[in-house]
BALO-97320 format. One line per field, with one value per residue: residue number from 1; x, y, z of N, C-alpha, C in turn. Coordinates in steps of 0.05 Angstrom, whole numbers, plus 5000, padded with zeros to 4 digits. Layout:
i = NUM  ...
n_x = X  ...
n_y = Y  ...
n_z = Z  ...
ca_x = X  ...
ca_y = Y  ...
ca_z = Z  ...
c_x = X  ...
c_y = Y  ...
c_z = Z  ...
REM end
This chain:
i = 1  2  3  4  5  6  7  8  9  10  11  12  13  14  15  16  17  18  19  20  21  22  23  24  25  26  27  28  29  30  31  32  33  34  35  36  37  38  39  40  41  42  43  44  45  46  47  48  49  50  51  52  53  54  55  56  57  58  59  60  61  62  63  64  65  66  67  68  69  70  71  72  73  74  75  76  77  78  79  80  81  82  83  84  85  86  87  88  89  90  91  92  93  94  95  96  97  98  99  100  101  102  103  104  105  106  107  108  109  110  111  112  113  114  115  116  117  118  119  120  121  122  123  124  125  126  127  128  129  130  131  132  133  134  135  136  137  138  139  140  141  142  143  144  145  146  147  148  149  150  151  152  153  154  155  156  157  158  159  160  161  162  163  164  165  166  167  168  169  170  171  172  173  174  175
n_x = 5667  5696  5746  5746  5739  5792  5818  5805  5825  5880  5903  5890  5921  5975  5971  5970  6028  6086  6065  6019  5977  5922  5853  5816  5747  5682  5659  5716  5786  5849  5919  5992  6052  6116  6151  6208  6253  6297  6340  6373  6433  6450  6415  6368  6297  6261  6259  6282  6236  6234  6227  6224  6250  6308  6306  6335  6330  6282  6259  6244  6237  6188  6149  6175  6175  6176  6179  6159  6180  6179  6196  6146  6137  6133  6160  6201  6253  6308  6297  6262  6198  6167  6118  6088  6081  6101  6080  6089  6071  6099  6099  6124  6093  6082  6099  6143  6163  6142  6103  6091  6058  6016  6004  6001  5995  5991  6009  6000  6042  6052  6068  6036  5982  5944  5955  5949  5915  5905  5915  5890  5923  5924  5938  5960  6029  6051  6119  6159  6154  6134  6095  6054  5994  5955  5900  5859  5829  5817  5810  5833  5807  5818  5800  5765  5731  5749  5760  5798  5843  5917  5971  6030  6091  6163  6213  6263  6319  6384  6426  6471  6467  6420  6367  6308  6264  6195  6143  6078  6019  5955  5879  5818  5756  5708  5644
n_y = 6678  6712  6685  6642  6669  6694  6650  6622  6667  6662  6603  6612  6647  6619  6570  6593  6621  6596  6539  6488  6497  6531  6506  6518  6547  6540  6621  6662  6653  6670  6663  6650  6655  6646  6676  6657  6682  6690  6731  6723  6680  6612  6588  6619  6640  6679  6705  6755  6747  6766  6840  6910  6919  6944  6971  6976  6912  6902  6911  6953  6980  7001  6949  6904  6819  6772  6714  6678  6624  6619  6582  6567  6574  6554  6583  6640  6617  6595  6526  6520  6484  6462  6487  6494  6524  6590  6612  6638  6702  6761  6829  6886  6946  7002  7060  7090  7064  7033  7009  6936  6892  6832  6761  6710  6635  6607  6538  6491  6440  6368  6350  6375  6400  6421  6399  6392  6437  6506  6576  6633  6693  6762  6832  6898  6909  6958  6967  7005  7018  6993  6961  6921  6898  6858  6824  6759  6722  6674  6608  6532  6462  6459  6507  6532  6573  6617  6683  6739  6782  6784  6813  6833  6833  6855  6818  6807  6822  6813  6834  6827  6763  6776  6750  6753  6754  6743  6761  6735  6746  6722  6729  6699  6691  6643  6611
n_z = 1846  1820  1839  1803  1742  1748  1753  1700  1671  1683  1669  1612  1596  1610  1578  1529  1529  1501  1493  1486  1424  1431  1426  1359  1354  1370  1369  1391  1389  1404  1381  1397  1358  1330  1284  1238  1200  1149  1115  1077  1046  1046  1077  1076  1082  1050  0988  0934  0880  0829  0791  0770  0708  0704  0748  0825  0858  0914  0983  0991  0941  0899  0859  0868  0871  0927  0941  1000  1050  1117  1175  1223  1298  1371  1403  1410  1403  1373  1379  1384  1371  1315  1290  1233  1171  1150  1083  1014  0982  0975  0959  0936  0945  0943  0915  0948  0975  1030  1036  1036  1007  1024  1015  1050  1076  1134  1146  1175  1202  1200  1258  1286  1327  1299  1250  1170  1172  1155  1157  1120  1102  1093  1075  1078  1097  1138  1128  1157  1213  1282  1299  1263  1232  1195  1153  1167  1129  1124  1133  1126  1145  1216  1217  1177  1149  1185  1221  1222  1247  1250  1289  1278  1305  1302  1340  1346  1305  1271  1232  1215  1200  1177  1201  1225  1281  1291  1322  1322  1332  1336  1316  1327  1299  1293  1262
ca_x = 5658  5725  5773  5735  5750  5819  5837  5805  5846  5916  5899  5891  5959  5999  5974  5977  6055  6101  6058  6006  5962  5895  5836  5790  5718  5671  5678  5748  5810  5875  5941  6026  6070  6142  6168  6234  6253  6323  6336  6404  6452  6445  6390  6344  6272  6255  6276  6269  6231  6229  6227  6214  6273  6326  6312  6343  6302  6292  6237  6240  6231  6166  6143  6197  6163  6187  6168  6167  6169  6193  6186  6125  6144  6112  6170  6222  6273  6307  6299  6236  6172  6159  6088  6078  6102  6086  6082  6070  6079  6108  6103  6132  6068  6084  6127  6157  6174  6135  6095  6087  6027  6028  5990  6010  5984  6000  6004  6004  6049  6041  6076  6025  5946  5920  5969  5941  5898  5922  5906  5901  5931  5931  5942  5993  6048  6074  6154  6176  6126  6139  6066  6035  5961  5941  5866  5852  5808  5793  5827  5818  5814  5805  5805  5746  5705  5759  5766  5807  5868  5940  5988  6066  6118  6189  6220  6297  6332  6403  6440  6493  6455  6392  6353  6283  6233  6167  6112  6052  5984  5924  5853  5805  5733  5694  5614
ca_y = 6684  6723  6672  6630  6684  6706  6626  6621  6684  6656  6584  6618  6659  6596  6561  6614  6625  6577  6514  6482  6525  6525  6491  6526  6533  6572  6639  6676  6648  6672  6638  6667  6633  6665  6667  6655  6701  6694  6737  6723  6660  6591  6582  6646  6643  6698  6704  6761  6732  6795  6860  6932  6915  6966  6981  6951  6903  6906  6906  6991  6978  6991  6918  6871  6812  6765  6690  6669  6589  6615  6564  6584  6559  6557  6606  6654  6607  6583  6507  6510  6463  6475  6475  6507  6546  6612  6609  6660  6720  6794  6852  6923  6961  7026  7077  7108  7031  7038  6985  6914  6871  6803  6740  6685  6623  6590  6515  6476  6408  6342  6350  6410  6386  6436  6382  6395  6462  6523  6605  6646  6718  6787  6856  6910  6914  6976  6960  7020  7007  6959  6950  6909  6890  6836  6809  6732  6723  6645  6581  6507  6446  6462  6535  6530  6599  6648  6710  6756  6787  6776  6833  6830  6855  6844  6806  6812  6823  6814  6849  6807  6734  6775  6727  6759  6742  6758  6744  6734  6748  6716  6735  6691  6680  6620  6605
ca_z = 1819  1813  1825  1780  1725  1751  1745  1677  1653  1684  1651  1594  1592  1617  1552  1502  1527  1495  1505  1461  1416  1433  1404  1361  1358  1370  1386  1390  1394  1405  1388  1395  1350  1327  1256  1237  1179  1138  1088  1050  1056  1046  1092  1072  1079  1037  0965  0905  0847  0803  0797  0750  0693  0711  0782  0845  0866  0948  1007  0987  0914  0878  0839  0874  0888  0939  0964  1037  1064  1144  1196  1256  1323  1389  1419  1405  1415  1346  1375  1390  1361  1283  1280  1210  1162  1132  1058  1005  0975  0986  0936  0942  0926  0943  0903  0973  0995  1055  1040  1027  1005  1035  1020  1065  1087  1152  1137  1193  1197  1214  1283  1315  1331  1279  1217  1145  1169  1143  1160  1108  1113  1073  1078  1077  1120  1126  1144  1172  1230  1296  1296  1235  1231  1168  1163  1168  1114  1113  1132  1120  1162  1235  1212  1163  1159  1203  1207  1239  1249  1254  1293  1271  1326  1316  1376  1343  1286  1276  1218  1201  1194  1162  1207  1250  1296  1284  1335  1306  1354  1322  1337  1290  1301  1277  1272
c_x = 5687  5741  5764  5745  5775  5834  5834  5831  5876  5914  5907  5915  5978  5999  5977  6017  6071  6092  6041  5992  5933  5877  5824  5765  5707  5670  5704  5769  5833  5903  5971  6033  6096  6143  6196  6243  6288  6325  6352  6424  6437  6418  6363  6317  6251  6269  6260  6266  6238  6224  6219  6246  6293  6320  6333  6320  6315  6268  6231  6235  6207  6165  6159  6178  6176  6165  6177  6160  6191  6177  6164  6132  6137  6127  6192  6250  6279  6307  6267  6214  6162  6129  6074  6103  6087  6101  6079  6088  6075  6109  6098  6104  6058  6103  6143  6177  6172  6115  6094  6061  6032  6007  6003  5992  6008  5998  6014  6018  6043  6049  6064  5998  5929  5940  5941  5905  5908  5902  5906  5902  5934  5931  5962  6003  6060  6103  6166  6158  6127  6123  6051  6013  5955  5916  5881  5833  5794  5812  5813  5821  5796  5796  5784  5724  5723  5765  5769  5828  5897  5958  6019  6076  6153  6203  6253  6307  6364  6413  6457  6482  6431  6365  6342  6266  6219  6155  6093  6028  5965  5898  5838  5773  5719  5663  5610
c_y = 6691  6701  6649  6646  6692  6672  6620  6637  6668  6632  6583  6633  6642  6585  6567  6613  6600  6542  6507  6503  6512  6523  6512  6522  6555  6590  6649  6655  6660  6657  6660  6643  6655  6655  6675  6657  6706  6701  6734  6690  6636  6575  6602  6626  6650  6699  6730  6744  6745  6822  6877  6925  6948  6990  6963  6943  6896  6908  6944  7006  6969  6961  6905  6854  6785  6739  6678  6634  6602  6600  6589  6562  6573  6579  6623  6643  6589  6541  6503  6497  6471  6469  6485  6523  6574  6620  6634  6680  6751  6807  6880  6931  6982  7049  7092  7091  7033  7019  6953  6903  6848  6787  6718  6666  6615  6559  6503  6446  6384  6342  6374  6392  6408  6419  6386  6422  6482  6553  6621  6682  6732  6814  6879  6913  6934  6980  6981  7023  6984  6942  6945  6893  6887  6828  6780  6727  6698  6622  6558  6487  6458  6499  6543  6560  6623  6667  6722  6774  6782  6809  6816  6849  6838  6847  6815  6810  6825  6818  6837  6779  6744  6762  6749  6745  6752  6742  6753  6730  6741  6717  6724  6681  6656  6623  6592
c_z = 1812  1823  1806  1753  1725  1743  1723  1656  1656  1673  1620  1578  1592  1586  1528  1500  1523  1506  1478  1446  1426  1407  1391  1360  1357  1386  1380  1404  1383  1404  1383  1377  1336  1296  1251  1205  1170  1109  1065  1065  1041  1056  1100  1066  1067  1013  0940  0882  0822  0816  0779  0741  0694  0732  0804  0850  0892  0963  0992  0956  0899  0861  0853  0889  0896  0948  0988  1037  1100  1160  1218  1278  1347  1411  1401  1394  1380  1345  1381  1368  1339  1290  1253  1194  1145  1101  1041  0992  0974  0955  0940  0927  0938  0943  0923  0981  1016  1061  1034  1023  1004  1025  1029  1072  1108  1152  1160  1188  1209  1250  1298  1317  1312  1242  1207  1142  1163  1155  1136  1109  1093  1084  1068  1105  1112  1143  1162  1203  1254  1294  1262  1245  1202  1176  1152  1157  1108  1127  1121  1140  1188  1242  1190  1169  1175  1197  1233  1235  1262  1262  1286  1284  1320  1332  1369  1312  1291  1234  1205  1189  1175  1179  1228  1257  1304  1301  1327  1328  1333  1326  1311  1307  1288  1278  1279
REM end
């Protein structure tokens, strides 16, 4: 029994590390993906839409609103397979500039086993913390009725290119 349990654990870990994503279903599923975010330049994947008149618009300025369209990949490598896009809105929602309210959809693309499905993520992202947790509030397609959480951890940040690689560990339950 111990050998069987160890085998299942090892297969599960190997499956999640840079391989195909696990099949969602009854019970709990954990997936690891990587979001690649670029803040400035012609290939920017996040952009300021608006803010409070007369104030600087930034992640630290209350009332600034951003749109996001980040590629979601299987590994942190820029050459990794794209399995979807993280699309949504970020709002600087704290007068002290500490928090951003995030409403994101992970939209799975046609080159993914979850093609046409989405995961809906919402919550407060505490900008100055290296580990952040947001809620998975719903989903569509293969993720219908999903509930859970996503942890976000910055893997790398290049200040010159403003490129961030963020590890998403998504844990969901479905009925």
